[in-house]
C-alpha positions in Angstrom: -6.9 -30.5 19.9 -7.1 -28.5 16.7 -6.5 -24.8 16.4 -10.2 -23.8 16.7 -10.7 -25.8 19.9 -7.5 -24.3 21.3 -8.6 -20.8 20.5 -12.0 -21.5 22.1 -10.4 -22.9 25.3 -8.0 -19.9 25.6 -10.7 -17.3 25.1 -13.1 -19.0 27.5 -10.4 -19.4 30.1 -9.5 -15.7 29.8 -13.1 -14.6 30.2 -13.5 -16.8 33.2 -10.3 -15.6 34.8 -11.3 -12.0 34.2 -14.8 -12.5 35.7 -13.3 -14.2 38.8 -10.8 -11.4 39.3 -13.7 -8.8 38.9 -15.8 -10.6 41.5 -12.9 -10.6 44.0 -12.2 -7.0 43.3 -15.9 -6.1 43.8 -16.0 -7.9 47.2 -12.8 -6.3 48.3 -13.3 -2.6 47.3 -17.1 -2.3 47.0 -16.5 0.1 44.1 -19.1 -1.7 42.0 -21.7 -4.5 42.2 -20.9 -7.9 40.7 -24.2 -9.3 39.3 -25.1 -13.0 39.7 -25.5 -13.2 36.0 -21.8 -12.5 35.6 -20.8 -15.6 37.6 -18.5 -17.9 35.4 -20.2 -21.1 34.4 -18.4 -24.3 35.4 -17.2 -26.1 32.2 -15.9 -29.5 31.2 -13.2 -29.4 28.5 -14.2 -31.1 25.3 -11.1 -33.2 25.4 -9.0 -34.8 28.0 -5.8 -34.4 26.0 -3.2 -32.0 27.4 -3.3 -28.4 26.1 -1.1 -27.4 23.3 1.1 -25.0 25.3 3.3 -24.5 22.2 0.5 -22.7 20.4 1.7 -19.3 19.3 -1.8 -17.8 19.9 -2.0 -19.0 23.5 1.5 -17.8 24.3 0.9 -14.5 22.6 -2.3 -13.8 24.6 -0.9 -15.0 27.9 2.3 -12.9 27.6 0.1 -9.8 27.5 -1.9 -10.6 30.7 -1.0 -9.5 34.2 0.6 -12.2 36.2 -2.4 -12.7 38.5 -4.5 -13.7 35.4 -2.0 -15.5 33.3 -0.3 -17.8 35.8 -3.5 -19.8 36.6 -4.0 -20.4 32.9 -0.5 -21.8 32.3 0.1 -25.6 32.4 1.2 -26.7 35.9 4.3 -28.6 36.6 3.5 -32.3 36.5 6.8 -33.6 37.8 7.2 -33.6 41.7 10.0 -31.5 43.1 13.3 -33.3 43.9 13.9 -34.3 47.5 15.9 -31.8 49.6 19.0 -33.9 49.3 18.9 -33.8 45.5 17.8 -30.2 45.1 20.1 -28.3 42.7 22.3 -25.6 44.3 20.8 -22.2 44.6 21.5 -19.8 41.8 20.6 -16.2 40.8 17.1 -15.9 39.4 17.0 -15.6 35.6 16.9 -12.1 34.2 13.4 -10.7 33.5 12.2 -11.3 29.9 12.1 -8.1 27.9 8.7 -7.2 26.7 7.9 -9.2 23.6 11.4 -10.7 23.4 10.3 -14.4 23.3 6.7 -14.0 22.2 5.9 -16.3 19.3 5.0 -14.3 16.2 2.4 -15.5 13.7 3.4 -15.8 10.1 3.3 -12.4 8.4 0.7 -11.8 5.7 2.7 -8.8 4.3 4.0 -9.4 0.8 7.7 -9.8 0.5 9.2 -6.8 -1.2 11.3 -7.0 -4.3 13.5 -3.8 -4.1 14.7 -3.8 -7.7 11.4 -4.7 -9.4 10.9 -1.4 -11.2 14.5 -1.5 -12.4 13.8 -5.0 -13.9 10.7 -3.7 -15.6 12.8 -1.0 -17.2 15.5 -3.4 -18.2 13.0 -5.7 -19.8 11.7 -2.8 -21.9 14.8 -0.7 -22.1 14.6 0.1 -25.9 10.9 1.2 -25.6 11.4 3.3 -22.5 14.5 5.0 -24.0 12.5 5.9 -27.1 9.8 7.4 -24.8 12.2 9.7 -22.8 14.0 10.8 -26.0 10.9 11.7 -27.9 11.4 14.9 -30.0 8.3 16.8 -28.7 9.4 17.3 -25.1 12.9 18.2 -26.4 11.3 20.9 -28.6 9.4 22.1 -25.5 12.8 22.5 -23.8 14.5 24.6 -26.4 11.3 26.5 -27.2 11.0 25.4 -30.8 7.6 23.6 -30.4 4.7 25.4 -32.1 2.4 27.1 -29.6 -0.8 25.8 -31.2 0.6 22.3 -31.1 1.4 22.7 -27.4 -2.1 24.0 -26.7 -3.6 20.9 -28.3 -1.2 18.7 -26.4 -2.2 20.3 -23.1 -5.9 19.8 -23.8 -5.3 16.1 -24.6 -3.2 15.9 -21.4 -6.1 17.3 -19.4 -8.4 14.7 -20.9 -5.7 12.1 -20.0 -5.8 13.3 -16.3 -9.6 13.0 -16.3 -9.2 9.4 -17.5 -6.7 8.6 -14.8 -9.1 9.9 -12.2 -11.9 7.6 -13.5 -9.5 4.7 -13.6 -8.4 5.3 -10.0 -12.1 5.2 -8.8 -12.7 1.9 -10.5 -9.4 0.4 -9.2 -10.0 1.3 -5.6 -13.3 -0.6 -5.5 -11.2 -3.8 -5.5 -8.4 -2.6 -3.3 -6.9 -5.4 -1.1 -7.4 -3.6 2.2 -9.9 -1.2 3.7 -6.9 1.0 4.6 -6.3 1.5 0.9 -9.9 2.6 0.5 -9.6 5.1 3.3 -6.4 6.5 1.8 -8.2 6.9 -1.6 -10.0 10.1 -0.7 -7.0 12.4 -0.4 -5.4 10.7 -3.5 -8.5 11.2 -5.5 -8.7 14.8 -4.5 -5.2 15.2 -5.7 -6.2 13.7 -9.1 -9.0 16.2 -9.4 -6.6 19.0 -8.4 -4.3 18.0 -11.3 -7.2 18.4 -13.7 -8.1 21.8 -12.3 -4.6 23.1 -12.5 -4.2 21.8 -16.0 -7.3 23.6 -17.1 -6.2 26.7 -15.3 -2.8 26.7 -17.2 -4.7 26.4 -20.5 -6.9 29.4 -19.7 -4.5 31.7 -18.0 -1.1 30.9 -19.6 -2.1 29.6 -23.0 -5.2 31.6 -23.7 -7.5 28.7 -24.5 -11.2 29.4 -23.7 -12.8 26.9 -21.3 -15.5 26.2 -23.9 -12.8 25.0 -26.3 -11.3 22.7 -23.7 -14.7 21.1 -22.8 -15.7 20.6 -26.5 -12.4 19.0 -27.7 -12.7 15.3 -28.2 -10.0 12.8 -27.2 -7.5 12.0 -29.9 -7.4 8.5 -31.5 -4.1 7.9 -29.6 -5.7 8.8 -26.3 -8.8 6.7 -27.0 -6.5 3.7 -27.7 -4.7 4.3 -24.4 -8.0 4.5 -22.5 -9.2 1.3 -24.1 -6.0 -0.5 -23.1 -6.2 0.8 -19.5 -9.8 -0.2 -19.0 -9.3 -3.7 -20.6 -6.3 -4.5 -18.4 -7.9 -3.3 -15.2 -10.8 -5.6 -15.9 -8.6 -8.6 -16.7 -6.0 -8.2 -13.9 -5.8 -7.0 -10.3 -7.1 -3.5 -11.0 -5.6 -1.8 -7.9 -2.0 -3.0 -8.7 -2.4 -2.8 -12.5 -3.3 0.9 -12.1 0.2 1.6 -10.8 1.8 -0.5 -13.6 0.1 1.1 -16.5 0.6 4.7 -15.2 4.2 4.2 -14.2 5.7 5.0 -17.6 3.8 8.4 -17.6 4.8 9.3 -14.1 8.4 8.2 -14.4 9.1 9.5 -18.0 7.6 13.0 -17.4 9.8 13.5 -14.3 12.9 12.1 -16.0 12.5 14.3 -19.1 11.7 17.5 -17.1 14.5 16.8 -14.6 17.0 16.3 -17.5 15.9 19.6 -19.1 16.4 21.5 -15.8 19.6 19.8 -14.6 21.4 20.1 -17.9 20.0 23.6 -18.5 18.3 22.6 -21.7 15.0 24.3 -20.9 14.6 27.9 -22.2 13.1 29.7 -19.1 11.9 32.6 -21.1 9.2 30.6 -23.0 5.8 29.5 -21.6 6.7 25.8 -22.0 9.2 26.0 -19.1 6.6 27.2 -16.6 3.6 25.3 -18.0 5.3 21.9 -18.4 8.9 21.6 -17.4 8.7 23.1 -13.9 5.4 21.3 -13.2 6.8 17.8 -14.0 10.2 18.3 -12.3 8.8 16.7 -9.2 10.0 13.2 -8.1 7.5 12.7 -5.3 5.0 10.7 -7.3 7.8 8.6 -8.9 9.0 7.5 -5.4 5.5 6.6 -4.3 4.9 4.5 -7.4 8.2 2.7 -7.1 7.8 2.0 -3.5 4.3 0.5 -3.9 5.3 -1.6 -7.0 8.5 -2.9 -5.4 6.6 -3.9 -2.2 3.8 -5.7 -3.9 4.9 -7.1 -7.3 6.2 -10.4 -6.0 2.8 -11.3 -4.4 1.2 -10.4 -7.8 3.2 -12.8 -9.9 6.5 -11.1 -10.2 8.1 -9.0 -12.9 7.5 -11.6 -15.6 3.7 -11.2 -15.0 3.8 -7.4 -15.6 6.6 -6.6 -18.0 4.5 -6.9 -21.2 1.8 -4.6 -19.7 4.5 -2.1 -18.7 6.0 -2.2 -22.2 2.7 -1.6 -23.9 2.0 1.3 -21.6 5.4 2.8 -22.6 4.5 2.6 -26.3 1.1 4.2 -25.8 2.6 7.0 -23.8 5.1 7.7 -26.5 2.2 7.9 -29.0 0.4 10.4 -26.8 3.2 12.9 -27.3 
């Protein structure tokens, strides 16, 4: 019997047993009326071959039924009991089986994690990533030597970058692998919109940039090149996973730069750059989420070799955006 026939036999047997038990309970207690239409229909099995008692599905279902329902459905002993003279000596009954201890488990459809995948992506692009985190502009933000107008323009472009990320996330989630990912999208998208709002608020309240100026500023050529790259790769590859790969350099490098400025006391706290950029980016929570997701799923998406070039290109574009 193939698996489909076995599944059908198990399910029909379960329903028949449940209806029979319900009929007996109705007759005994009178708590409800058992309608004639509920009477189980006598059936003839489609095959005379013995049931496949080793089926994991059958055993899994039977193990979760009460004994009065499951025992009639289990294969009966076909060998006659030994005569009294040959009966084995009495022994203690076997210990009860712990719940789920011996239940066959179906093969898992969860991807096998690759715990060091992000480390390998970095190793494959070490020179490019090192150049990114050692860029002169964030170092100038730390010591306060960056020109204020240059920082204002950078922050406007960064706000436009955050808007692009929000759009990319919306297009990527449309092809998410599970509906659970889609349900989880709403709070994540709200956080993306909140990043945009806070960035605009910083421009207006801390840097004195009129909101009209923010809205009228066009994306730089570097930002347009980044957006074109992101959109193209999301179209050609698994967009939900690719989204995490192409934004990983930004998420990881911003935190690493800001954390280094703070931990090594290289950030001048009396200048606006410290509050507006360094403190905001000295937060590792997003880095941990990105690493966890990529490590857990990259093997099922072709492994590090399939994504290392995309990660390297994203690093180069991120460095140009500075």
